[in-house]
C-alpha positions as CSV (number, residue, x, y, z in Angstrom):
1,M,-26.5,7.2,11.5
2,S,-26.7,5.0,8.5
3,Q,-25.0,1.7,8.9
4,T,-22.5,2.8,6.4
5,E,-21.4,5.5,8.3
6,I,-21.5,3.6,11.8
7,N,-18.7,0.6,9.7
8,V,-16.8,4.0,8.7
9,A,-17.1,5.5,12.3
10,E,-15.7,2.1,13.1
11,S,-12.6,1.5,10.9
12,S,-9.1,1.1,12.4
13,W,-5.9,1.0,10.9
14,R,-6.1,-2.7,10.7
15,D,-8.6,-1.6,8.1
16,Y,-5.5,0.6,6.1
17,L,-3.4,-2.9,6.9
18,E,-5.0,-5.7,5.2
19,L,-6.1,-3.4,1.8
20,C,-2.2,-4.0,2.2
21,K,-2.8,-8.0,2.1
22,P,0.6,-8.0,4.2
23,N,0.8,-11.8,4.0
24,V,1.2,-11.7,0.7
25,V,3.3,-8.7,0.3
26,A,5.1,-10.0,3.6
27,L,6.1,-13.5,0.9
28,M,7.5,-10.4,-1.2
29,I,9.3,-8.7,0.8
30,L,11.1,-12.6,1.7
31,T,11.8,-13.0,-2.2
32,S,13.3,-9.7,-2.4
33,I,14.9,-10.0,0.5
34,I,16.9,-13.0,-0.9
35,G,17.0,-11.4,-4.6
36,M,19.6,-8.9,-2.4
37,V,21.3,-11.1,-0.5
38,L,22.2,-13.0,-3.4
39,A,23.1,-10.8,-5.8
40,T,26.0,-9.8,-4.1
41,D,29.0,-11.7,-1.7
42,Q,28.8,-8.8,0.6
43,W,26.5,-7.4,3.0
44,V,23.8,-5.4,1.7
45,P,23.6,-1.9,2.6
46,L,21.7,-1.1,5.3
47,S,19.8,2.2,3.2
48,I,19.1,-0.6,0.7
49,L,18.4,-3.0,2.8
50,I,14.9,-0.8,4.5
51,F,14.2,1.8,2.5
52,G,14.5,-0.7,-0.3
53,N,12.1,-3.3,1.0
54,L,10.2,-0.6,2.5
55,G,10.2,0.7,-1.4
56,I,8.5,-2.3,-2.8
57,A,6.5,-3.2,0.2
58,L,4.8,0.5,-0.3
59,C,4.7,-0.3,-3.8
60,A,3.4,-3.6,-3.3
61,G,0.2,-2.3,-1.2
62,S,-0.8,-0.2,-3.6
63,A,-1.3,-2.8,-5.7
64,A,-3.4,-4.6,-3.2
65,A,-5.3,-1.8,-2.5
66,V,-6.3,-1.2,-5.9
67,N,-6.9,-5.0,-6.4
68,H,-9.6,-3.8,-3.3
69,I,-10.8,-0.7,-5.1
70,V,-11.3,-3.2,-8.7
71,D,-12.8,-5.8,-6.3
72,R,-15.4,-4.4,-4.0
73,H,-18.7,-5.4,-5.9
74,V,-17.5,-8.5,-6.0
75,D,-15.8,-9.3,-2.7
76,D,-19.3,-9.7,-0.5
77,K,-19.5,-12.8,-3.0
78,M,-17.2,-14.6,-1.8
79,A,-16.8,-16.3,1.4
80,R,-12.4,-15.6,1.8
81,T,-13.0,-12.2,0.5
82,I,-16.0,-10.6,2.5
83,N,-14.7,-9.1,5.3
84,R,-12.5,-7.0,3.5
85,P,-12.8,-3.4,4.5
86,L,-14.4,-2.1,1.6
87,A,-17.2,-4.8,1.3
88,Q,-17.8,-4.3,4.7
89,G,-18.0,-0.5,4.3
90,R,-15.2,0.0,7.3
91,L,-14.0,2.2,4.7
92,T,-15.0,4.2,1.6
93,L,-13.7,4.2,-1.6
94,Q,-12.1,7.7,-1.8
95,Q,-10.0,6.9,1.7
96,A,-9.1,3.2,-0.2
97,V,-8.5,5.6,-3.5
98,W,-6.0,8.1,-2.1
99,F,-4.5,5.6,0.6
100,A,-3.5,3.8,-2.9
101,L,-2.0,6.6,-3.9
102,V,0.1,8.0,-1.0
103,T,1.6,4.6,-0.5
104,G,2.6,4.0,-4.0
105,A,3.8,7.2,-4.1
106,V,5.9,7.4,-1.1
107,G,7.2,3.6,-2.2
108,M,8.6,5.4,-5.5
109,A,10.1,7.8,-3.7
110,F,11.7,5.8,-1.3
111,L,13.3,4.0,-4.1
112,L,14.3,6.7,-6.3
113,V,16.6,8.1,-3.6
114,F,17.6,4.8,-1.8
115,T,18.3,2.3,-4.6
116,N,18.3,3.3,-8.0
117,V,15.9,5.0,-11.3
118,L,16.0,0.9,-12.7
119,T,14.7,-0.9,-9.6
120,A,12.2,2.0,-9.4
121,W,10.5,1.8,-13.3
122,L,10.3,-1.5,-12.3
123,T,8.5,-1.9,-9.3
124,L,6.0,1.1,-11.0
125,A,5.9,-2.3,-13.9
126,S,4.9,-4.8,-11.4
127,L,2.2,-2.2,-9.6
128,V,1.0,-1.8,-13.2
129,G,1.1,-5.2,-14.1
130,Y,-0.8,-6.1,-11.4
131,A,-2.8,-3.6,-10.5
132,F,-4.2,-2.4,-13.9
133,I,-3.8,-5.1,-16.6
134,Y,-4.6,-7.8,-14.1
135,T,-6.4,-6.5,-11.5
136,M,-9.2,-4.7,-14.6
137,F,-8.7,-6.3,-17.6
138,L,-7.0,-9.9,-17.3
139,K,-8.8,-10.9,-14.0
140,R,-12.5,-10.7,-16.3
141,A,-11.0,-11.3,-19.5
142,T,-9.3,-14.8,-19.7
143,P,-9.3,-18.2,-17.5
144,Q,-5.4,-18.0,-18.4
145,N,-5.7,-14.5,-16.7
146,I,-2.8,-16.1,-13.4
147,V,-0.9,-17.1,-15.9
148,I,-0.7,-14.0,-17.7
149,G,-0.4,-12.1,-14.4
150,G,1.7,-14.0,-12.9
151,L,4.9,-11.8,-13.5
152,A,4.2,-8.9,-12.1
153,G,4.0,-10.9,-9.0
154,A,7.3,-12.8,-9.5
155,A,8.9,-10.1,-9.9
156,P,10.1,-8.7,-6.7
157,P,13.5,-10.9,-6.5
158,L,14.4,-9.7,-9.7
159,L,13.9,-6.2,-7.6
160,G,16.0,-6.9,-4.6
161,W,18.7,-8.7,-7.5
162,T,18.6,-4.2,-9.6
163,A,17.9,-2.6,-5.5
164,V,21.7,-4.2,-5.0
165,T,23.8,-4.7,-8.5
166,G,21.5,-1.6,-10.5
167,E,21.7,-4.5,-13.5
168,V,19.9,-6.8,-14.8
169,H,21.8,-10.3,-14.6
170,Y,20.5,-13.7,-15.7
171,N,20.6,-15.4,-12.1
172,A,18.1,-13.3,-11.1
173,L,15.6,-13.8,-14.6
174,L,15.8,-17.7,-13.0
175,L,14.5,-16.5,-9.6
176,V,11.5,-14.7,-11.3
177,L,10.7,-17.7,-13.8
178,I,10.7,-19.9,-10.7
179,I,7.7,-17.4,-8.8
180,F,6.3,-17.3,-12.3
181,A,6.7,-21.0,-12.5
182,W,5.5,-21.8,-9.0
183,T,1.8,-19.0,-9.4
184,P,-0.1,-21.2,-11.9
185,P,-0.8,-24.5,-9.6
186,H,-0.3,-22.3,-6.5
187,F,-3.5,-20.1,-7.3
188,W,-4.8,-22.6,-9.2
189,A,-5.1,-25.0,-6.3
190,L,-7.4,-22.5,-4.1
191,A,-9.0,-21.9,-7.1
192,V,-10.5,-24.9,-7.2
193,H,-11.4,-25.0,-3.3
194,R,-13.2,-21.8,-4.5
195,K,-14.6,-22.6,-7.9
196,D,-18.1,-22.0,-6.6
197,E,-17.1,-18.8,-4.9
198,Y,-15.4,-17.5,-8.2
199,A,-19.0,-18.7,-10.7
200,K,-21.1,-16.5,-8.2
201,A,-18.4,-13.8,-8.7
202,N,-18.8,-14.4,-12.0
203,I,-15.0,-14.0,-12.8
204,P,-14.0,-16.6,-15.1
205,M,-10.5,-18.7,-13.2
206,L,-9.8,-21.6,-15.1
207,P,-11.8,-24.3,-12.9
208,V,-15.0,-22.3,-13.7
209,T,-14.5,-22.3,-17.4
210,H,-12.9,-25.0,-17.8
211,G,-14.1,-27.3,-15.2
212,E,-11.8,-29.8,-11.7
213,K,-10.3,-31.9,-13.4
214,Y,-9.0,-30.4,-16.6
215,T,-7.6,-27.6,-14.3
216,K,-6.1,-30.6,-11.8
217,I,-4.1,-31.6,-14.2
218,N,-2.9,-28.4,-15.9
219,I,-1.8,-28.0,-12.2
220,L,-0.2,-31.0,-12.0
221,L,1.6,-30.8,-15.5
222,Y,2.4,-26.9,-14.3
223,T,4.2,-28.5,-11.2
224,L,6.7,-31.0,-13.0
225,L,7.3,-28.0,-14.8
226,L,8.5,-26.2,-11.7
227,M,10.5,-29.4,-10.8
228,I,12.1,-28.2,-13.8
229,V,12.2,-25.1,-13.7
230,T,13.7,-24.8,-9.8
231,T,16.9,-26.7,-10.9
232,M,18.5,-24.3,-13.5
233,P,19.7,-22.1,-10.4
234,Y,21.6,-25.2,-10.1
235,L,22.3,-26.3,-13.6
236,T,23.6,-22.1,-14.1
237,G,25.6,-22.7,-11.0
238,M,24.4,-20.5,-9.1
239,F,23.3,-22.9,-6.3
240,G,25.2,-25.8,-5.4
241,W,23.9,-29.5,-3.8
242,L,22.3,-28.8,-1.4
243,Y,20.2,-26.2,-3.3
244,L,19.2,-29.2,-5.4
245,A,18.8,-31.7,-3.0
246,G,16.4,-29.3,-1.1
247,S,14.0,-27.8,-4.2
248,L,13.9,-31.5,-5.1
249,L,12.3,-32.5,-2.0
250,L,10.5,-29.8,-1.5
251,G,9.1,-30.3,-5.6
252,F,8.4,-34.4,-4.7
253,G,6.2,-33.3,-2.4
254,F,4.5,-30.5,-4.3
255,L,4.0,-33.4,-6.9
256,Y,2.2,-35.1,-3.9
257,W,-0.4,-33.2,-3.3
258,A,-0.5,-32.3,-6.8
259,I,-1.4,-36.3,-7.6
260,V,-3.4,-36.2,-4.3
261,M,-5.7,-33.2,-6.0
262,F,-5.9,-35.1,-9.4
263,R,-7.1,-38.1,-7.7
264,S,-9.8,-37.3,-5.0
265,V,-13.1,-35.8,-5.5
266,G,-14.2,-32.9,-3.5
267,G,-12.8,-32.7,-0.6
268,N,-9.6,-30.7,1.2
269,S,-7.2,-30.9,-0.9
270,G,-7.3,-27.7,-3.0
271,M,-6.7,-26.2,-0.2
272,K,-4.0,-28.3,1.7
273,T,-2.0,-28.1,-1.9
274,F,-2.8,-24.5,-1.7
275,Q,-1.5,-24.2,1.7
276,Y,1.6,-26.7,1.2
277,S,2.3,-24.0,-2.0
278,I,3.5,-21.1,0.1
279,V,4.9,-23.3,2.5
280,Y,6.8,-24.7,-0.6
281,L,8.2,-20.7,-1.5
282,M,9.2,-20.2,1.5
283,L,11.7,-22.9,2.3
284,L,12.8,-22.7,-1.2
285,F,14.0,-19.2,-0.7
286,A,15.1,-20.1,2.6
287,I,17.5,-23.5,1.2
288,M,19.1,-20.4,-1.4
289,L,20.1,-18.2,1.7
290,I,21.2,-21.0,3.2
291,D,23.2,-22.8,0.1
292,H,24.8,-19.0,-0.9
293,F,25.9,-18.2,2.6
294,F,27.1,-22.2,4.0
295,I,27.8,-24.4,1.2
296,E,31.0,-22.1,-0.2
297,T,32.7,-21.5,3.8
298,I,32.6,-25.5,4.2
299,I,34.2,-25.7,0.6
300,Y,37.1,-23.5,1.6
301,L,37.1,-23.7,5.2
302,P,40.5,-23.8,6.0
303,S,42.4,-26.9,7.2
304,V,44.4,-27.6,11.3
């Protein structure tokens, strides 16, 4: 047997799971669930909570699998992706293609049957945006790839909202705007850390085309923009003082790391900023949930 045949023979369910980028999908589903919860003052229907998020997760996993397929020839040039199933030959191209098709189709079926047509179409648009427009075109066409393509990754809270309400609301769009503004400083921090690998793979990420200093300035500016954007849900009355305080505290933490990156030369500040950005988004959406459930309860708690 050839080495490729041996690798394929050793493939397992973990390789298919890795195709889905489970850590990324988990973060997306967290924001989708919170979008569902914020959309109503009642309990989210169990069928929507389970099958709606399952459908969104499967479609996101399908899009991630397409990303693996398209990038299979450059993944073996980067330390971050060299062990991916296609790069190592543990899965064949045909297996990955069928997996992407089946998971995407099943995900769409769940959304059409258990949620509504609007959510299904928006999810499909997000899938196409990430898997094809970003991965196949934008990623290799412009250093602003992550800014333009980031809209697809920002959609989950809107998808969760529409799954419950069946309509697009401006508050849901504010949640999308937050993730849209968060994506560039989040990803560019990683791109600075992995600049040499992106250059080797001939992918025009901002630090490759414009240098680290220019990228760090953009990270700093986008972080300031993110702090402004995250105050908007408070200004519209969507959230209360707890959210405002939490968002500002987290924002100043992000700003601290952006400044550390800007002032540093070399080192590990890019990866530390990237890691903080993930914690930032998780905590920000958790604070939204706490504010939504508990602040009004405390304010309107009947006196004894």
